C-alpha positions as CSV (number, residue, x, y, z in Angstrom):
1,M,0.0,0.0,0.0
2,L,2.7,2.5,1.0
3,K,5.3,2.2,-1.8
4,G,8.4,4.0,-2.8
5,A,8.7,7.4,-1.2
6,G,5.7,6.6,1.0
7,L,7.4,3.9,2.9
8,A,10.6,5.8,2.9
9,G,8.9,8.8,4.4
10,L,7.6,6.7,7.3
11,A,11.1,6.6,8.7
12,G,10.8,9.9,10.5
13,L,7.1,9.9,11.4
14,A,6.7,8.2,14.7
15,G,9.2,9.3,17.2
16,C,11.8,12.0,17.0
17,V,14.9,13.6,15.5
18,G,18.2,14.0,17.4
19,T,17.4,15.1,21.0
20,G,19.4,18.3,21.1
21,D,20.5,17.3,24.6
22,P,23.9,18.8,25.4
23,A,26.7,16.1,25.6
24,Q,24.2,13.3,25.0
25,S,25.1,10.3,22.8
26,D,22.9,9.7,19.8
27,G,22.7,6.0,20.9
28,G,22.5,3.4,18.1
29,G,22.4,0.1,19.9
30,T,24.1,-3.0,18.6
31,S,24.2,-4.3,15.1
32,E,21.1,-6.1,13.9
33,S,20.3,-8.7,11.3
34,G,17.5,-8.6,8.7
35,G,14.0,-8.8,10.0
36,D,11.4,-11.5,9.3
37,S,8.8,-9.9,7.0
38,S,6.8,-13.1,6.6
39,G,4.2,-12.0,9.1
40,G,4.8,-15.0,11.3
41,S,5.7,-15.0,15.0
42,T,9.1,-14.0,16.2
43,S,10.6,-15.3,19.4
44,T,14.0,-16.1,21.0
45,T,14.9,-19.1,23.0
46,S,18.6,-19.2,23.7
47,G,20.2,-17.7,26.8
48,P,18.8,-18.1,30.3
49,A,15.9,-20.4,30.9
50,M,12.6,-18.5,30.8
51,A,10.4,-18.2,33.9
52,Q,7.0,-19.8,33.8
53,S,5.1,-16.5,34.1
54,A,5.5,-12.8,33.5
55,E,3.2,-9.9,34.2
56,V,2.8,-7.0,31.8
57,W,1.4,-3.6,32.8
58,G,-0.6,-1.4,30.4
59,W,-3.6,0.9,30.2
60,D,-6.9,1.2,28.4
61,V,-7.4,-0.5,25.1
62,A,-3.6,-0.9,24.7
63,A,-3.7,-3.4,27.6
64,K,-6.8,-5.1,26.1
65,S,-4.8,-5.3,22.8
66,L,-2.0,-7.1,24.5
67,D,-4.5,-9.4,26.1
68,L,-5.6,-10.5,22.7
69,I,-2.2,-12.1,22.1
70,D,-1.4,-13.7,25.4
71,E,-3.5,-16.8,24.8
72,P,-2.1,-17.6,21.3
73,Y,1.4,-17.0,22.8
74,E,0.8,-19.4,25.7
75,E,-0.6,-22.0,23.3
76,E,2.5,-21.8,21.1
77,H,5.2,-21.0,23.6
78,G,3.9,-22.2,27.0
79,G,4.2,-20.1,30.1
80,D,1.7,-17.8,31.6
81,I,1.4,-14.1,30.6
82,T,-0.8,-11.9,32.8
83,I,-1.9,-8.5,31.4
84,T,-2.7,-6.0,34.2
85,Q,-4.7,-3.0,33.2
86,I,-4.0,0.1,35.3
87,G,-5.2,3.7,34.7
88,R,-2.8,5.6,32.4
89,A,-1.6,8.2,34.9
90,D,-1.5,5.8,37.8
91,M,0.5,3.3,35.7
92,K,3.0,5.9,34.7
93,D,3.6,7.0,38.2
94,K,3.7,3.5,39.6
95,F,6.1,2.1,37.0
96,K,8.5,5.1,37.2
97,S,8.5,4.7,41.0
98,T,9.6,1.1,40.6
99,L,12.4,2.3,38.3
100,L,13.6,4.8,40.9
101,S,13.2,2.5,43.9
102,G,14.7,-0.6,42.3
103,S,11.8,-2.9,43.3
104,G,8.2,-3.8,42.5
105,A,8.4,-3.8,38.7
106,P,6.4,-6.3,36.5
107,G,8.0,-8.4,33.8
108,A,7.3,-5.7,31.2
109,A,5.4,-2.4,30.9
110,M,4.1,0.0,28.4
111,M,6.0,3.2,27.9
112,E,4.9,6.2,25.8
113,S,7.4,7.7,23.4
114,V,6.9,11.1,25.1
115,D,8.2,9.6,28.4
116,A,10.9,7.4,26.9
117,A,14.0,9.7,27.2
118,S,13.1,10.5,30.8
119,W,12.5,6.9,31.8
120,V,15.7,5.7,30.0
121,D,17.6,8.4,31.9
122,T,16.6,6.8,35.3
123,G,19.1,4.0,34.5
124,G,16.4,1.6,35.6
125,L,15.5,0.0,32.2
126,R,17.1,-3.2,30.8
127,D,19.2,-2.9,27.7
128,I,17.6,-5.3,25.2
129,S,20.1,-4.8,22.4
130,D,21.4,-8.3,22.3
131,W,18.0,-9.9,22.3
132,L,16.8,-7.5,19.6
133,A,19.8,-8.4,17.4
134,E,19.2,-12.1,18.1
135,A,15.5,-11.7,17.0
136,G,16.5,-9.8,13.9
137,I,13.5,-7.6,13.9
138,K,14.9,-4.1,14.4
139,D,14.7,-3.2,10.7
140,E,11.0,-4.1,10.7
141,F,10.0,-1.0,12.6
142,V,9.8,2.6,11.4
143,S,13.2,4.0,12.2
144,G,11.9,7.2,13.7
145,K,10.7,5.2,16.7
146,W,14.1,4.3,17.9
147,G,15.7,7.6,18.9
148,P,14.1,8.1,22.4
149,L,14.5,4.4,23.1
150,E,18.3,4.4,22.7
151,K,21.2,5.9,24.8
152,D,24.9,5.3,24.8
153,G,24.7,2.3,22.5
154,G,21.9,0.6,24.4
155,T,18.2,0.0,23.4
156,Y,15.7,0.1,26.2
157,A,12.3,-0.8,24.7
158,L,10.6,-2.4,21.7
159,P,8.4,-0.1,19.5
160,W,4.7,-0.8,19.4
161,D,2.5,1.8,17.8
162,I,2.4,5.3,16.3
163,G,-0.4,7.9,16.4
164,P,-1.2,9.5,13.1
165,V,-3.8,12.1,14.0
166,G,-7.4,12.5,12.8
167,T,-10.4,14.6,13.9
168,F,-13.1,12.1,14.9
169,Y,-16.6,13.6,14.8
170,R,-20.2,12.7,15.5
171,R,-21.9,12.4,12.1
172,D,-25.4,12.7,13.6
173,V,-24.7,15.8,15.6
174,M,-22.9,17.6,12.7
175,A,-25.7,16.7,10.2
176,E,-28.4,17.9,12.6
177,H,-26.8,21.4,12.6
178,D,-25.8,21.5,9.0
179,I,-22.0,21.1,9.6
180,D,-19.9,19.3,7.0
181,P,-16.5,18.5,8.6
182,T,-15.3,17.2,5.2
183,S,-15.5,20.7,3.8
184,V,-13.2,22.1,6.6
185,E,-9.6,22.9,5.8
186,T,-8.4,25.1,8.7
187,W,-8.9,25.5,12.4
188,D,-10.4,28.9,11.8
189,Q,-13.0,27.4,9.5
190,Y,-13.8,24.7,12.0
191,I,-14.3,27.3,14.7
192,E,-16.8,29.1,12.5
193,E,-18.7,25.9,11.8
194,G,-18.8,25.1,15.5
195,K,-20.7,28.3,16.2
196,K,-23.7,26.7,14.5
197,L,-24.1,24.4,17.6
198,P,-26.6,25.5,20.2
199,D,-25.8,26.4,23.8
200,G,-24.7,23.4,25.9
201,Q,-23.4,21.6,22.9
202,Y,-19.7,21.9,22.0
203,L,-17.6,21.4,18.9
204,L,-14.7,19.9,20.8
205,N,-13.0,19.8,24.2
206,L,-10.0,21.8,25.6
207,P,-9.0,19.9,28.7
208,S,-6.9,21.9,31.1
209,N,-5.0,18.7,32.1
210,D,-3.8,18.2,28.5
211,Y,-3.1,21.6,26.9
212,D,0.4,20.3,26.2
213,G,-0.9,17.4,24.1
214,L,-3.0,19.8,21.9
215,W,-0.1,22.2,21.7
216,R,2.4,19.5,20.8
217,M,0.1,18.0,18.2
218,M,-0.3,21.4,16.4
219,F,3.3,22.5,16.9
220,R,4.5,19.3,15.3
221,Q,2.0,19.8,12.5
222,L,3.9,23.1,11.7
223,G,7.2,21.3,11.9
224,G,8.1,22.9,15.2
225,Q,10.7,21.6,17.6
226,P,10.7,22.2,21.3
227,F,14.5,22.2,21.4
228,T,17.0,23.3,18.7
229,S,19.6,20.9,17.5
230,N,22.1,22.5,19.9
231,G,19.7,22.0,22.9
232,A,18.2,25.5,23.3
233,V,14.6,25.9,24.4
234,N,12.4,26.8,21.4
235,I,8.9,26.7,22.7
236,N,8.6,30.5,22.4
237,S,9.0,30.4,18.6
238,D,6.7,32.0,16.0
239,K,5.2,28.5,15.3
240,S,4.5,28.0,19.0
241,L,2.8,31.4,19.1
242,Q,0.6,30.4,16.1
243,V,-0.6,27.4,18.1
244,A,-1.2,29.3,21.3
245,R,-3.3,31.9,19.4
246,I,-5.5,29.2,17.8
247,L,-6.1,27.4,21.2
248,K,-7.0,30.8,22.7
249,R,-9.5,31.5,19.8
250,L,-11.0,28.1,20.4
251,R,-11.6,28.9,24.1
252,D,-12.8,32.5,23.5
253,S,-15.2,31.4,20.7
254,G,-17.3,29.4,23.1
255,V,-17.2,26.2,20.9
256,A,-15.0,24.3,23.3
257,N,-15.9,22.3,26.4
258,D,-13.3,21.9,29.3
259,L,-13.7,18.4,30.7
260,A,-10.7,16.6,32.0
261,S,-9.3,14.1,29.5
262,W,-10.2,10.4,30.2
263,S,-12.7,11.3,32.9
264,S,-16.1,9.7,33.0
265,A,-17.7,13.1,32.2
266,W,-15.4,13.3,29.1
267,F,-16.6,10.0,27.8
268,T,-20.2,10.8,28.6
269,A,-20.0,14.0,26.6
270,F,-18.8,12.1,23.5
271,G,-21.4,9.4,24.1
272,E,-24.3,11.9,24.3
273,G,-22.9,14.1,21.6
274,T,-22.7,17.2,23.8
275,T,-19.0,17.3,22.7
276,A,-19.2,16.6,19.0
277,S,-15.6,15.9,18.0
278,L,-12.2,14.8,19.2
279,T,-8.8,15.3,17.6
280,A,-6.4,12.5,18.6
281,G,-4.2,9.7,17.3
282,A,-5.7,6.8,15.3
283,W,-5.7,4.7,18.4
284,I,-8.6,6.7,19.8
285,E,-11.0,4.8,17.5
286,G,-10.4,1.7,19.6
287,T,-10.9,3.6,22.8
288,L,-14.2,5.0,21.6
289,K,-15.3,1.7,20.3
290,A,-14.6,0.0,23.6
291,E,-16.1,2.7,25.8
292,L,-18.9,3.9,23.6
293,G,-19.9,0.9,21.6
294,D,-23.5,1.9,21.3
295,T,-22.5,4.9,19.2
296,A,-21.0,2.7,16.5
297,G,-21.8,4.0,13.0
298,K,-22.4,7.6,14.3
299,W,-18.7,8.6,13.9
300,G,-16.6,9.8,11.0
301,A,-13.0,11.0,10.7
302,I,-11.1,13.7,8.8
303,K,-7.5,14.8,8.7
304,P,-6.9,17.4,11.4
305,P,-7.5,20.9,10.3
306,A,-4.5,22.9,9.1
307,I,-3.1,25.8,11.1
308,E,-3.3,27.9,7.9
309,S,-4.7,27.5,4.4
310,G,-2.6,25.2,2.4
311,G,-0.7,24.0,5.5
312,S,0.1,20.5,6.6
313,R,-2.7,18.3,7.9
314,A,-0.3,15.6,9.1
315,T,0.9,15.1,12.7
316,N,1.3,12.5,15.4
317,W,-0.2,12.1,18.8
318,G,1.1,9.4,21.1
319,G,2.7,6.1,20.3
320,S,3.9,3.5,22.8
321,N,6.6,0.9,23.3
322,V,7.1,-2.0,25.7
323,T,10.1,-2.1,28.1
324,I,11.6,-4.2,30.8
325,A,12.9,-2.9,34.1
326,K,16.6,-3.7,34.9
327,Q,15.5,-5.1,38.4
328,V,13.6,-8.0,36.8
329,D,15.4,-11.3,37.2
330,D,16.9,-12.8,34.0
331,Q,14.4,-15.6,33.7
332,T,11.3,-13.4,34.0
333,A,12.8,-10.8,31.7
334,R,13.5,-13.5,29.1
335,R,9.9,-14.6,29.3
336,A,8.7,-11.0,29.0
337,W,10.9,-10.4,26.0
338,D,9.8,-13.6,24.3
339,Y,6.2,-12.4,24.6
340,M,7.1,-8.8,23.4
341,A,8.9,-10.1,20.3
342,Y,6.1,-12.5,19.5
343,T,3.4,-9.8,19.9
344,L,5.0,-6.7,18.5
345,G,7.4,-8.2,16.0
346,S,4.7,-10.1,14.1
347,K,2.6,-8.6,11.3
348,E,-0.2,-11.0,12.1
349,H,-0.4,-10.0,15.7
350,Q,0.0,-6.3,15.1
351,L,-2.9,-6.5,12.6
352,T,-5.0,-8.3,15.1
353,M,-4.6,-5.5,17.6
354,Y,-5.2,-2.9,14.8
355,E,-8.4,-4.5,13.6
356,E,-9.8,-5.0,17.0
357,Y,-8.8,-1.8,18.8
358,G,-7.3,0.6,16.2
359,I,-3.7,0.4,17.5
360,F,-1.8,1.7,14.5
361,P,1.4,-0.4,14.2
362,A,5.0,0.8,14.1
363,L,5.9,-2.4,12.3
364,E,6.4,-1.5,8.6
365,S,5.5,-4.9,7.2
366,A,2.0,-4.5,8.5
367,Y,1.3,-1.7,6.1
368,E,1.2,-4.1,3.2
369,S,-2.0,-5.6,4.5
370,D,-5.4,-4.7,2.9
371,A,-6.7,-4.3,6.5
372,F,-6.0,-0.6,6.0
373,D,-8.4,-0.5,3.1
374,Q,-11.3,-2.1,5.0
375,G,-14.3,0.1,6.0
376,S,-14.7,0.7,9.7
377,E,-18.2,-0.3,11.0
378,F,-17.7,2.1,13.9
379,L,-17.0,5.0,11.4
380,D,-20.0,4.1,9.3
381,G,-18.0,2.2,6.7
382,Q,-15.3,4.8,6.2
383,E,-11.9,3.6,5.1
384,A,-10.1,5.5,7.8
385,G,-7.1,3.3,7.7
386,R,-6.3,4.5,4.2
387,M,-6.5,8.1,5.4
388,F,-4.1,7.5,8.2
389,A,-1.8,5.7,5.9
390,E,-1.8,8.8,3.7
391,V,-1.1,11.0,6.7
392,A,1.7,8.9,8.2
393,P,4.4,9.5,5.6
394,E,3.9,13.3,5.9
395,I,4.4,13.5,9.7
396,A,7.3,15.7,10.7
397,P,9.9,14.2,13.1
398,Y,9.9,15.5,16.7
399,R,12.7,16.0,19.2
400,Y,11.9,14.3,22.6
401,T,14.5,14.7,25.4
402,V,14.9,14.0,29.1
403,D,13.5,17.5,29.6
404,T,10.2,16.8,27.7
405,P,8.3,16.5,31.0
406,E,9.4,20.0,31.9
407,V,7.9,21.3,28.6
408,T,4.7,19.5,29.5
409,K,4.5,21.1,32.9
410,A,5.4,24.6,31.6
411,I,2.9,24.5,28.7
412,N,0.0,23.3,31.0
413,T,0.8,25.8,33.7
414,H,1.1,28.9,31.5
415,F,-1.6,28.0,29.1
416,R,-4.1,27.8,32.0
417,D,-3.2,31.4,32.7
418,M,-3.7,32.2,29.0
419,M,-7.1,30.5,28.9
420,T,-8.4,32.5,31.9
421,G,-7.1,35.7,30.4
422,N,-4.3,36.3,32.9
423,K,-1.7,36.0,30.1
424,T,-1.7,36.7,26.4
425,P,-0.6,33.9,24.1
426,K,2.8,35.6,23.7
427,E,3.2,36.0,27.4
428,A,2.3,32.4,28.0
429,I,4.8,30.9,25.6
430,D,7.5,33.3,26.8
431,A,6.8,32.3,30.4
432,A,6.8,28.6,29.5
433,A,10.1,28.8,27.7
434,K,11.7,30.7,30.6
435,Q,10.5,28.1,33.1
436,V,11.9,25.3,31.0
437,A,15.2,27.1,30.6
438,D,15.5,27.9,34.3
439,R,14.7,24.3,35.4
440,T,16.9,22.6,32.9
441,G,19.9,25.0,32.6
442,R,19.4,25.3,28.9
443,D,19.6,28.5,26.9
444,L,16.7,30.2,25.2
445,A,16.7,30.0,21.4
């Protein structure tokens, strides 16, 4: 499906460019052999004996996706894999605490790419370079995923999925109020369309606990980088200001709700149609399907609106990996790795997770499947996979670093002030940039 320049372009879509961290190695891991592109299972059996069981932590439909593969794995490889589902924020806090304390970690755990540089920097993750080389699957993944997973020659996680972005909308709500999302090109146009909705009904949601996610998504859409190649803080750039102004217009126009992301009220609003659209990674379809199954057929998806007319409509939101803590004993780690390679290194299993929950794979060989051309029942038969496949090669790379969490904190803090009118967009991005520079010892760009 994705041929020639298309597949080549996927190399930079999912993860990052060089970090821009001062005096930090570019990583690179060990040498690897060619991957198995047959679509069959991949596993490793040499080395230490594998433990009988291993626990894997994850959240939401990602955990449910992993659970789809544990039974086939057990039937083929023996052992007992337990998938434990924990709330996203709770799991992140809990797993990072185990890395810092040196105890309590499961056999393996999910890790978002946005957190990867920070988690790798704890020194608490196991280097899987040798096992990765032994399995011969490194070349099977889009190369842009590896940057934040590597440091000083080591590799500390196996890629899983990427998040090409779409705007998912309630077809029934939009049609009732004579709004045609497919005719929208820019965010300004979308705001004007949203004004057709009556009081108490909102075009979209601007959650105060996730301003940074919206900002990052739009900033990356413009090709923005939070840090320059020499490590200077760049979140007060003209591109960042463009994004801040759009987010402020969304708030001031009255078309946006303000419910906390992933809260019960947030899901209820989408289920009832009082919030009529959601811009997120392709994986959100699986979440909506799982949580709001009775709305199947009432949804559609478009490419995210452009920041300006003629601008890019391609960006990424999210993307995860699976990692093993260094504290895990060799036998349990080996069992966890065997399951990881079997699940994430297999075209067949990646497609099972995509078809059931919309988890968009980072495994390149999966893109050859006609699964991406199948109509989605949840999206009223729309071939959204094809749309995301078109978006994916156009996604600009993004620079994640150990200081990405500081960017997250600063954007959320000062954009809250912007939304309440206590700061202008320019003041908000300047304050956020200064906060990051002060806390990290970096220069301002």
